[in-house]
TORDRENTI-21182 format. One line per field, with one value per residue (C-alpha): residue number from 1; residue in three letters; x, z, y. Coordinates in Angstrom, 2 decimals. Layout:
<pts>
nr <- c(NUM/...)
rest <- c(ALA/...)
u <- c(X/...)
w <- c(Z/...)
v <- c(Y/...)
</pts>
This chain:
<pts>
nr <- c(1/2/3/4/5/6/7/8/9/10/11/12/13/14/15/16/17/18/19/20/21/22/23/24/25/26/27/28/29/30/31/32/33/34/35/36/37/38/39/40/41/42/43/44/45/46/47/48/49/50/51/52/53/54/55/56/57/58/59/60/61/62/63/64/65/66/67/68/69/70/71/72/73/74/75/76/77/78/79/80/81/82/83/84/85/86/87/88/89/90/91/92/93/94/95/96/97/98/99/100/101/102/103/104/105/106/107/108/109/110/111/112/113/114/115/116/117/118/119/120/121/122/123/124/125/126/127/128/129/130/131/132/133/134/135/136/137/138/139/140/141/142/143/144/145/146/147/148/149/150/151/152/153/154/155/156/157/158/159/160/161/162/163/164/165/166/167/168/169/170/171/172/173/174/175/176/177/178/179/180/181/182/183/184/185/186/187/188/189/190/191/192/193/194/195/196/197/198/199/200/201/202/203/204/205/206/207/208/209/210/211/212/213/214/215/216/217/218/219/220/221/222/223/224/225/226/227/228/229/230/231/232/233/234/235/236/237/238/239/240/241/242/243/244/245/246/247/248/249/250/251/252/253/254/255/256/257/258/259/260/261/262/263/264/265/266/267/268/269/270/271/272/273/274/275/276/277/278/279/280/281/282/283/284/285/286/287/288/289/290/291/292/293/294/295/296/297/298/299/300/301/302/303/304/305/306/307/308/309/310/311/312/313/314/315/316/317/318/319/320/321/322/323/324/325/326/327/328/329/330/331/332/333/334/335/336/337/338/339/340/341/342/343/344/345/346/347/348/349/350/351/352/353/354/355/356/357/358/359/360/361/362/363/364/365/366/367/368/369/370/371/372/373/374/375/376/377/378/379/380/381/382/383/384/385/386/387/388/389/390/391/392/393/394/395/396/397/398/399/400/401/402/403/404/405/406/407/408/409/410/411/412/413/414/415/416/417/418/419/420/421/422/423/424/425/426/427/428/429/430/431/432/433/434/435/436/437/438/439/440/441/442/443/444/445/446/447)
rest <- c(MET/SER/SER/ALA/LEU/LEU/HIS/ASN/ALA/MET/VAL/LEU/THR/VAL/ASP/ALA/GLN/ASN/THR/CYS/TYR/ASP/SER/GLY/TRP/VAL/THR/VAL/VAL/ASP/GLY/ARG/ILE/SER/GLY/CYS/GLY/LYS/ALA/ALA/ASP/ARG/PRO/ASP/GLU/SER/GLY/PHE/ASP/GLU/VAL/HIS/ASP/LEU/ALA/GLY/HIS/LEU/LEU/MET/PRO/GLY/LEU/VAL/ASN/ALA/HIS/THR/HIS/ALA/ALA/MET/VAL/LEU/PHE/ARG/GLY/ARG/SER/GLU/GLY/HIS/SER/LEU/LEU/THR/MET/GLU/GLY/TRP/TYR/ASP/THR/ILE/ARG/LEU/PRO/GLU/LEU/ALA/MET/GLU/SER/GLY/ASP/VAL/GLY/PRO/ALA/VAL/ALA/LEU/SER/CYS/ALA/GLU/MET/ALA/LEU/SER/GLY/THR/THR/THR/PHE/CYS/GLU/GLN/TYR/PHE/PHE/ALA/GLU/GLU/ILE/ALA/GLU/ALA/VAL/GLU/ARG/ALA/GLY/LEU/ARG/ALA/VAL/ILE/ALA/TYR/GLY/ILE/VAL/GLU/LEU/GLY/ASP/ARG/GLU/ARG/GLY/ILE/SER/GLU/LEU/ALA/ALA/ALA/SER/ASP/PHE/VAL/ARG/ARG/GLN/ARG/ARG/ALA/GLU/GLY/ARG/ILE/VAL/PRO/TRP/PHE/GLY/PRO/HIS/ALA/PRO/TYR/VAL/ASP/ASN/SER/GLU/ALA/LEU/LEU/GLN/ASP/GLU/VAL/ALA/MET/ALA/ALA/GLU/LEU/GLY/CYS/GLY/LEU/HIS/LEU/HIS/MET/ALA/ALA/GLY/PRO/GLU/ASP/ASN/GLU/ILE/THR/LEU/ALA/ARG/TYR/ASP/LYS/SER/ALA/SER/GLN/ALA/LEU/GLU/GLU/ALA/GLY/PHE/PHE/LYS/GLY/ARG/VAL/HIS/ALA/ALA/HIS/CYS/LEU/ASP/LEU/SER/ALA/GLU/ASP/ILE/ALA/VAL/PHE/ALA/ARG/ALA/GLU/ALA/ALA/SER/VAL/VAL/GLN/CYS/ALA/SER/ALA/GLY/PHE/ARG/SER/GLY/ARG/GLY/MET/ILE/CYS/PRO/VAL/VAL/ASP/LEU/ARG/ALA/ALA/GLY/VAL/THR/VAL/ALA/LEU/GLY/THR/ASP/ASN/VAL/ALA/ALA/ASN/ASN/ALA/TYR/ASP/MET/VAL/LEU/GLU/MET/ARG/MET/ALA/GLY/HIS/ALA/ALA/SER/HIS/ARG/GLN/GLY/LYS/ALA/GLN/PRO/ILE/PRO/ALA/ARG/GLU/LEU/VAL/ARG/MET/ALA/THR/ILE/GLU/GLY/ALA/LYS/ALA/LEU/GLY/LEU/ASP/HIS/GLU/ILE/GLY/SER/ILE/GLU/ALA/GLY/LYS/SER/ALA/ASP/LEU/ALA/CYS/PHE/ASP/MET/ARG/GLY/ALA/GLY/TRP/SER/GLU/VAL/PRO/GLU/VAL/GLU/ALA/ALA/LEU/VAL/TYR/SER/GLY/SER/GLY/ARG/ASP/LEU/ARG/HIS/SER/TRP/ILE/ALA/GLY/GLU/GLN/ILE/VAL/ARG/ASP/ARG/GLU/LEU/VAL/ARG/ARG/PRO/PHE/GLU/ASP/ILE/ARG/ALA/GLU/TYR/SER/LYS/THR/TYR/ALA/ASP/TYR/TRP/THR/ARG/VAL/SER/GLN/MET/ALA/GLU/VAL/ALA)
u <- c(111.30/110.39/112.74/112.86/115.06/114.75/116.99/117.75/117.14/119.59/120.16/121.21/122.30/122.86/125.58/128.75/130.22/126.99/127.54/125.08/124.91/123.60/122.04/121.83/120.09/118.55/117.91/115.43/115.13/112.50/112.05/115.84/118.27/120.41/122.69/123.06/125.47/126.11/124.18/127.61/127.14/123.61/122.53/120.50/116.57/115.66/116.38/114.00/109.87/109.51/111.37/110.95/112.25/112.70/114.24/113.81/113.47/115.26/115.48/116.61/116.06/112.34/112.10/111.72/109.34/110.79/107.96/104.44/101.05/98.75/95.51/95.77/94.96/91.82/92.68/94.07/93.15/91.78/94.37/95.63/96.46/97.40/101.08/101.05/104.40/102.82/100.70/97.94/97.73/98.18/95.42/92.82/92.65/93.97/93.48/90.29/88.37/90.61/88.61/85.92/87.93/87.02/88.89/86.80/87.74/91.61/91.79/90.18/92.56/95.71/94.65/94.70/97.85/99.55/98.20/99.75/102.78/103.23/102.18/104.93/107.74/107.68/108.10/108.76/107.40/107.56/104.58/103.43/99.94/97.05/95.13/98.25/96.82/94.23/97.13/99.12/96.28/95.75/99.71/99.81/97.01/98.61/101.81/103.86/106.94/106.51/107.63/104.86/105.26/102.53/101.73/101.27/99.79/99.82/98.96/98.91/96.82/99.32/96.95/96.43/100.00/100.47/97.87/99.06/102.49/100.89/98.84/101.90/104.19/101.68/101.33/105.27/104.98/102.10/103.65/106.98/105.20/103.77/107.12/105.83/106.88/105.90/108.63/106.95/108.23/107.10/105.97/105.86/104.44/106.65/109.10/108.13/105.28/102.91/104.79/105.62/109.39/108.14/106.22/109.59/111.82/109.22/109.18/113.01/113.00/110.29/112.06/115.21/113.38/111.66/114.49/112.59/113.00/111.63/110.15/109.15/108.88/111.65/112.60/110.10/110.02/111.31/108.48/109.80/112.44/110.50/109.86/113.66/115.21/113.19/113.79/117.19/118.71/119.10/117.29/114.96/117.43/120.24/117.85/116.92/120.33/121.12/117.70/119.52/116.68/119.54/120.87/118.72/117.54/115.81/114.56/113.36/111.28/111.67/114.55/114.33/115.64/118.72/121.77/125.34/125.11/121.91/123.62/126.52/123.98/122.65/126.37/127.41/124.43/124.88/121.44/120.11/118.67/116.89/114.22/113.93/110.57/111.25/107.75/105.91/108.74/108.28/104.47/104.48/105.92/108.69/111.91/114.15/115.22/116.86/120.62/121.00/124.44/125.76/123.91/126.04/128.84/128.79/128.13/124.24/122.18/119.48/116.39/113.49/109.98/106.58/105.03/101.34/99.47/97.48/100.85/102.08/99.42/101.38/103.41/105.76/109.27/110.77/109.39/110.48/114.27/113.95/112.47/115.29/117.96/115.97/115.95/119.68/120.61/118.74/119.91/123.64/123.44/125.14/123.85/123.31/125.49/123.81/124.34/121.35/123.21/123.28/119.45/118.92/120.49/118.97/115.55/116.88/119.97/119.88/116.36/116.87/119.75/117.54/114.96/117.60/116.90/119.76/120.97/117.26/116.89/117.88/120.30/120.36/123.00/122.72/121.06/118.89/114.89/113.95/112.25/112.62/111.13/111.07/110.61/109.84/112.24/110.92/108.32/108.55/110.97/113.62/116.41/120.13/122.04/125.85/124.06/120.62/120.15/119.81/117.44/115.39/115.53/115.10/113.07/111.41/108.27/106.69/103.99/106.71/106.67/105.84/106.51/107.45/108.39/108.77/110.31/109.89/106.23/105.03/103.02/102.63/102.59/102.02/100.87/98.15/98.15/98.25/96.72/93.49/92.16/92.52/89.05/88.00/90.13/89.22/85.50/85.69/87.83/85.35/82.49/84.57/85.69/82.07/81.01/83.94/83.56/79.88/80.53/82.92/80.55/77.94/79.99/81.15/77.30/76.94/80.13)
w <- c(87.68/84.76/82.11/79.31/76.10/74.64/71.34/68.04/69.44/70.04/73.93/75.47/79.10/80.85/82.79/83.96/80.50/78.58/76.87/73.54/71.59/68.33/68.15/71.27/73.88/77.60/79.75/82.70/85.49/88.00/87.42/87.35/84.60/84.55/81.50/78.25/75.38/71.82/69.26/68.92/72.49/72.61/74.55/72.87/72.85/73.75/77.04/77.79/78.59/76.43/73.65/72.22/68.87/69.17/65.79/64.97/68.67/71.36/74.75/77.50/81.47/82.19/82.70/85.99/86.52/89.59/90.59/90.05/91.74/89.98/91.38/89.77/86.41/87.83/87.22/83.45/81.73/84.77/85.49/81.98/82.25/85.71/87.39/89.61/91.16/92.81/95.96/94.54/91.14/93.13/96.20/93.63/90.86/92.52/96.46/96.86/94.49/96.24/99.20/97.47/96.78/98.38/98.80/96.10/93.38/93.77/92.64/89.01/88.74/89.45/87.59/84.52/85.45/85.87/82.62/80.62/82.37/81.60/77.85/77.61/79.11/82.50/84.73/88.17/89.48/92.69/93.93/96.55/97.37/99.96/100.03/100.04/100.96/97.73/95.61/96.92/95.99/92.91/91.88/93.02/90.70/87.92/88.47/88.68/90.93/93.10/95.69/97.35/99.62/102.22/101.38/104.36/104.23/107.37/106.19/109.85/111.36/114.06/115.04/111.16/110.87/113.89/112.86/109.30/110.23/112.57/109.72/107.37/109.75/109.93/106.27/106.24/108.54/106.87/103.56/104.61/105.89/102.35/101.00/96.99/94.71/96.55/98.92/101.26/102.34/103.80/101.65/103.54/100.72/100.80/103.62/105.33/102.85/104.35/106.60/109.69/110.97/114.12/111.79/109.39/112.64/113.62/109.94/109.98/113.58/112.25/108.86/110.64/112.98/110.32/107.85/104.94/102.57/102.69/99.30/98.99/96.40/96.86/95.27/92.87/93.14/95.52/97.82/98.97/100.62/101.98/105.44/105.98/104.46/106.79/109.78/109.27/106.21/104.18/101.94/102.64/101.83/103.92/106.79/106.48/106.50/109.75/111.07/109.96/107.19/104.96/107.54/105.68/102.10/100.70/96.98/96.12/93.09/90.70/92.48/90.04/92.00/93.55/94.37/94.26/98.25/97.81/95.40/97.96/100.46/98.16/97.54/100.88/101.96/101.69/99.65/98.46/95.26/92.78/90.19/87.17/86.07/82.63/80.96/84.36/84.91/80.86/81.32/84.67/83.28/85.79/84.52/86.27/84.72/87.14/87.01/86.19/84.59/87.79/90.05/88.25/88.10/92.04/92.40/92.85/91.33/89.11/88.05/85.77/86.35/84.71/87.76/87.78/84.53/85.27/85.21/82.51/80.72/79.68/81.22/78.46/79.90/76.06/75.90/79.53/78.37/75.39/77.24/79.90/77.21/75.69/79.16/79.65/76.39/77.01/80.58/79.67/76.30/74.44/72.24/74.18/77.55/78.36/75.74/75.02/76.55/80.13/79.42/79.12/82.24/84.27/83.22/84.22/86.53/88.11/88.78/90.38/92.27/93.31/95.02/96.60/93.92/92.07/93.35/92.06/88.74/86.35/84.11/82.21/84.56/86.08/89.32/89.09/88.48/84.90/84.93/81.11/77.97/74.22/71.89/68.14/66.11/62.57/62.36/61.08/63.12/63.56/61.17/61.47/63.83/65.43/68.96/69.46/72.58/70.13/68.12/71.13/73.05/69.94/67.25/69.47/71.61/74.68/71.78/70.35/73.26/72.27/75.22/78.93/81.63/85.40/87.67/84.50/84.23/80.90/81.62/77.98/75.11/71.59/72.73/75.12/78.80/80.13/83.26/82.50/79.19/78.64/77.76/81.10/82.95/80.95/81.09/84.93/85.25/82.91/85.31/88.21/86.68/85.88/89.63/91.07/89.12/89.81/93.52/93.07/91.29/94.18/96.88/95.26/95.08/98.59/99.40)
v <- c(82.15/84.59/85.53/87.75/88.59/92.46/92.27/93.99/97.52/100.44/100.03/103.51/102.26/105.54/103.79/105.69/105.79/106.60/103.03/102.65/99.39/100.00/96.69/95.35/93.16/93.28/90.31/90.59/87.56/87.95/91.69/92.57/93.20/90.23/91.34/93.56/93.98/94.09/91.65/89.25/88.47/87.99/84.85/82.07/83.16/79.31/80.12/82.66/82.80/86.07/87.26/90.60/91.67/95.29/96.21/99.95/101.12/102.55/100.78/102.92/103.43/104.58/108.15/109.84/112.87/114.22/116.52/116.63/116.83/113.70/114.56/118.22/116.98/118.03/121.57/121.33/124.28/126.15/128.62/129.89/133.40/132.79/132.11/129.01/130.27/133.40/132.76/134.91/132.90/129.50/130.58/131.89/129.40/125.87/126.47/127.74/124.98/122.25/123.03/121.34/118.08/114.84/111.66/109.91/112.71/111.46/107.93/108.48/111.42/109.83/106.85/109.21/110.83/107.47/106.37/109.57/109.11/105.46/106.05/108.54/106.51/107.80/104.65/106.70/109.98/112.28/113.42/115.86/116.39/115.80/112.60/110.43/107.36/107.57/108.69/105.75/103.36/104.63/104.12/100.51/99.91/101.62/99.64/102.87/103.44/106.77/108.87/110.03/113.04/113.72/117.48/119.79/123.36/125.16/128.62/130.18/127.41/126.09/122.96/122.09/121.55/119.91/117.72/117.21/116.15/113.44/112.24/112.18/110.37/107.53/107.77/106.81/104.30/102.54/102.50/101.29/98.19/97.94/97.30/97.71/100.25/103.54/105.54/107.71/111.27/114.49/117.43/120.65/122.51/125.83/127.13/130.20/130.89/128.44/126.29/128.45/128.30/125.88/123.35/123.24/122.23/119.59/118.29/118.26/116.38/113.85/113.34/112.35/110.10/108.31/108.60/109.91/112.56/116.24/117.49/121.45/124.12/126.55/129.84/130.24/133.80/136.97/136.71/133.30/135.32/138.25/136.76/135.68/138.61/140.73/138.80/137.49/139.43/136.18/134.08/131.15/128.62/130.21/130.44/126.60/125.66/127.31/125.78/121.95/121.61/120.44/117.65/115.08/114.27/117.57/117.64/120.96/122.00/125.06/127.02/130.08/132.56/131.22/133.14/132.07/131.89/129.79/127.45/126.98/125.78/123.07/122.26/121.79/119.52/115.62/114.77/117.93/117.98/120.62/119.47/121.90/122.25/124.11/124.15/125.62/128.14/129.53/129.21/131.19/134.44/134.51/136.01/134.01/130.84/127.76/128.30/124.47/124.85/126.76/123.85/121.14/122.72/123.16/119.41/119.79/116.94/118.37/116.39/117.39/117.40/118.44/119.86/119.66/119.84/122.94/124.83/122.69/120.88/117.74/114.93/114.44/114.00/114.10/117.43/118.47/117.59/119.78/122.80/122.22/122.25/125.53/127.41/126.49/128.06/131.17/131.68/131.09/132.87/130.22/127.19/124.09/124.40/121.18/118.76/116.07/113.36/114.94/116.14/112.49/111.52/114.34/112.53/109.18/108.53/111.97/111.61/108.67/109.80/112.91/110.47/108.11/105.51/105.34/102.31/100.42/102.51/105.15/102.84/99.64/97.63/94.03/94.10/97.04/97.01/96.37/99.67/100.08/102.53/101.48/104.20/103.61/105.11/104.47/107.54/111.21/112.90/110.61/109.75/108.70/111.05/110.78/110.48/109.04/111.40/114.37/112.71/111.77/114.87/117.36/115.39/112.82/112.88/110.97/109.46/107.50/105.28/101.91/99.56/99.86/97.91/98.53/95.74/93.28/93.73/95.09/98.28/99.59/97.19/98.20/101.67/100.31/99.95/96.44/96.50/98.34/99.65/103.54/103.98/102.82/105.32/108.02/107.38/107.15/110.36/112.20/111.58/112.40/115.96/116.74/116.07/117.68/121.19/121.10/120.80/123.79/125.96/125.03/125.73/129.28/130.06/129.45/131.55)
</pts>
């Protein structure tokens, strides 16, 4: 049995009461939180294998990045001036170069992405991409927790769609047997746009059979609804509801272009959630902003995500909280309609709930996994405030991360990765990056 006492920190529990201890403590036994409280009730440190004095630090649940594509770090800076939330922008700057991608490119790319997430406070992320097996291996080596949705893109090729769904089903079964920190899902890329109606129905049936979630992009723009408006005179989300898509767990990214009727679809579903990617939305040039205030008022769970770092360029979930706050103010036409405290919840417990993991992570409560992030509050930008959430969201940065733990294992210590040096990860990635883009150039020359 292993045990640790983390004390002298400002402990932000993100429990139902948003309990915060100015000088609090958290105890961990065998990877799980065994208790937390105020200084006066701190247990004797002699009974613990490890003791961490975190004076001047904020200790909180690890952040949940609820939508990204980790291997796409290979495309960082490659789509500047293009909107990845349009079919043309995505296909020309991402999909065509992706045709040169090989399985060996994925591990080094995901390793770098995991390192960047870990070093900025993210302990869990939701992934949707191809090469799911290679992604899972890289995530396991990094020690992070992840929901990995096997990316399925049909693009009019029915046989390819069927083959990909079969491969996704095999992936789900294998990962379930592994019983690690990875939760396998299906990832239909986008409904009707590049996954046909027939394939969507097959995906719903298989997800129900296997009891896994569906993670997709939805309502990124008006073209997402073109097919269903022409065929059924209704939006894609309304058509999906009628097709039974919302009977299981559905996690939808972006959702910029939702009507009141669309919001009602999500509200009626038993396990539907939306993940806002505010930075990616702003950078896309789209005029719409995810109606987060209206979704939350309707009882829909809304999480936060970075999207890929071609659309965003950063994995900093602290920055994403800030951008989500700005987006809500702009959309609603009023100052801070979503308080900083709620933005923190969206990046922790609400993200966990969206992924079906709120019983395990997302708050500091006895019995939950010890997935923790510790931010240094002694630097520039941090000063006394009535609520620490406001300082974190609007003054802090992911680069203030000092330590992190996942299932009680320390992943970051004193701003350094514990399992593998960042320099080694970066060196391997740099070689992979050069090799990959050389291959892309050669393919373009042949074409």
